[in-house]
N, C-alpha and C positions, 0 to 999 in steps of 0.2 A: 700436317700441322692444321691446316684449315678443317680438313673431314674430323679431326679430333675435335677441335674447339667446336665445331657444329654438333657433333655428338654429345658433347658436355652440355651445351646449351638445350638442344633438344630434350635430352633426359631429363635435365632440370624442369624443362617447361611440362613435360608429361607428368612428372612427379607432383609438381605444384597443382596441376589441374585433377589429378587423382585425390590428391588430399582435400581440396576444396569440394569436389565432388562428394567423396565419402562422409565428409562432415557437415554437408550442406544443411543449414538451418541449427548448427551448433556451432556458430562462429567463435564463441567464447572457448571453444575446445582447440580452435586453429590459432590464433594470435594472442599474445600476451599483451597485458596493459603496464608493462615495465617502463616506468619513468625514466630509468637509466639507459634507454637505448637511443637517445639522442634523436628522437623522430624516426628511427628506423623499426619496421615491421618485425617481429621475431615470433616464430613458431613456439607454441607450448611443447613441452617434452614430449607429448603424446603424438602431436601434429609432425614433430621433427622425426620422431620413430617412423611414423607412417610415411613421411617423405623420403627418408634413406632407404626404406624397404623398396618403395616404388621408383626410387631412382635407380637402385641396384637392378631392378627388373627391368626398367625401359633400357637401361645401358646394355644388358645382355641382348635384348631384343635388337637395339639399334645396332649394335657392333655385328651382330650375325646378318643383318640385311644390308649393312654399309657396303657400296660397291668396292671392290679391291683397289688398293693404291697403285700406283705406276710400278713401284719398285717390286710389289707382289707380283704383278702381271709379268713384269720382266724376269724375276726370279723363277717363275713357272716354265720359261722357256730355255732356262739355261741348261747347257749339255753337263750333266752330273755324273757321267761314268768315269769317274777320275781314275780308277785303275786302267782303263782302257786310254785315257789321255796321258797318263804318266807312262804307259807302255810306247805310245807313239812319240814321245818327246825323248825317248832313249836314242843315243847313238852319235857318234861324231857328225855325220851328214845333218842330221836334224838339227843338232847344235850349231853348226855352221850356217844353216839356212835361216835359222831363227836370228842369229847374229847379224847376217846379212839383212833380213828384212826389216829389223829393228833399227838398225844403223841406216839403211836408205830411208825410213820415214823420219827418223831424227834429223838427218841433214836436209832432207827436203822441207822438213819443218823450219830448220833454220833458215834456209834460203826463202821460203814464204814469209816468215817473220821479217826477215830484212826488207822485202817488199812492200809488207803492210805498213812498217814503220815509215818508208820512205813516201808512199802514196797517201797514207790517211794520216801520219803525224808531221810529215815535211822534214824528216831527217835526211841527211845527206846519204846516196847511196852507194856504197863501198864496193865496187866492181871487184876489186882485189879479193875482199872477203867471200864475195859471190863466187867467184872461181875457184876459191879453196873449198867452199861448199859442194861445189861440182866435182872437184876432184875426191874429196871424201866420199860422196856417192859413188864414184868410179871405183873406190877402194872396196865399199862393202858390196859393189855389183861383183868385183872380183871374186870376193869370199863366196857369195851364191853361185857364180858360174863355176868355181872350183868344186863346189858342193854337189852340183850335178853333173860333175864330170866333163865339162867342156870350158872353153876359153871365152873371154870378151870378143875376142876378134871373130870367132865362130856366130856368135850371138849377135854381133854386129850385121855381119855379112846376110845372116838369115834374116834379120829384120829388115834390112835393105830389099832383099828379094821379095819379101811380104809385101812391104810398100809399092813396089813395082807392079805386082800383080793387082793391088789395090787402086793405085793411079798410074795407069800406064803412061800417061803424060806429064801429068800434074795433078795438084788437089782439085777436086770437084765435089761441091756438096753433095751432089747426086751418088757419087763412087763412096763417100762417107757414110752415107745413109744406106746404099745398097751392096754391102760387102757380101763377096763370096767366101763365106766362112769355110767350106769345105775345102776350097783350093786352098787359102791360107793356112790352113791346118795341115795340110799335105806338104807345104813349104816348111812350115815349123818342123814337122816330124822328119823330113828331110828325105 
């Protein structure tokens, strides 16, 4: 919106300057002496035609040189191989993985919203409802586990083994920063 408004103003300024420049010394061809204008200056018909032509020319030039908008830049980077994307979306496994991921994000968002409202707005924290959201997350996690051919119990045991490798005794900031990703990947792959 700002860029468009700035382009309108810039095109108008350029056109006005060109009209005055072209008709320099011929001020009677630029403005009318119309007493009905309530003090407003009005172009003559000839000057208005010049202004319109210069405005269109300036607008085209400015539009071509204007930096792209954020949305134009974002859309330039979007993956648009829609047939391939559609193909990857096919199948029960993908449907269940998508259902699981969307559900996990939704339920986690509901838990975060509950905390936000408690911390920032002073609403009471409903721990029963928080527990419900955790249960809902488990339900969606179970769908995801089933979709990849495993169980939540196996995922939990693997996660504990990975955490033991990362933190042999207990959490330390050093171990959090200096992880052995290869060793962790071997544990995850079984």
